[in-house]
N, C-alpha and C positions, 0 to 999 in steps of 0.2 A: 438603337438595339442592346448595345451596352448597357446603357442607365436600365434599359426594361430587365436585364437580365440580374443588374445589382439590387433593382428592387425586389424581384423574386426571391432570390439570397437572402435580401435582410429578413422580409418574412416568413422566411424558409418553407416556400412553396417549391422548391426546388429539392430534388434527394441527392443523394452522391454522386448518382452519375450525370448530375444536369438536367435532368428530365421532369417534368411536373407530376408532383406525387399527390394523387388522390385522397391518401390519407391526411397529409398536410393541411391541403384545402379542406377536408372534412373537419379536422381540429379547430381551424378557425373559425370556421361557419357556426361550429356549435359554441364555441367562445363569444364571437359576436351576437349569437341568440342568446346566449345567458345573459349579456349584458345589458341588452335590449329590453329583456323580459324581467318584468320586476318580481312577480312571485314566481318561486320553483316550483315545478309541479314533478309529479314522479317519471312523466313520459323525457321532458328536460334532462334530469337527473340521469336517466336510463339512458339517452341518446350520449351524454358526454361519458359515461363509463363504457360504454360501447365502443366510441371512438376513441377513447385513450387507451381502450385494451388493445384494439388494432394497430392503434400508433406505437406502444410498447412492442406488441409482437413482431412488429415489422422491423424495428431496432433491435430485439432480441435475436430474430433471424438472421438477419444483416450481419450481427456479430460472430454468427456459426459459423462462417464462409471459411475455407480452406487455410486463409491467413491468418484467422484469428489461433487455431488449435497451434500453430506454429509457435507465435507470438507465448499464449500461454506456457508452451514447453520452455522455452527460453527463461522466461519467468520463474519456472518451478526449478531449472536448472541452476539460476542465480543464488535462488534461496537455501536449495539444498548445498551450494558449496559455502551459502556463509554458515548454515548451521554447521557443516562438517569444520569448519574453522572455529567454531565455539565449542566443538566436541572434543577436539584436539587436546589428551592430555588428562581429561576428565571421564570418571569413571560414572556411568548413568546406570543404577540399580531400578530396572523396570519391571514390576511384577505385577 
C-alpha cells in the first residue's frame, strides 16, 4: 500500500489532502494522448488548454485559503519594516 501511495505521489495523482485528484489525472491523460498522437489538431490543443486551465484554477483557488492571506500579510509587514529602515534619515519628495 505504501508503494502505491509513493507511486501516486510521484506522478502527482494525489492532491495535498492525499485524495486522488481528477484534475491531475486529466492532465496526465491529455499529455499521454498528445505524446502518442503524431499530428496536433485543434481538438487536442483545445483539450490541453482546457485541462491546464482547470489545473491552474484549482491551484490558484487552493492558494486563496484562509492561511494564504495571513502569510501574505506577514510578508507585507516584513517588506514594510525593511522599507522603513531604508527611509530613516532620508527625505523623499514625492510629487
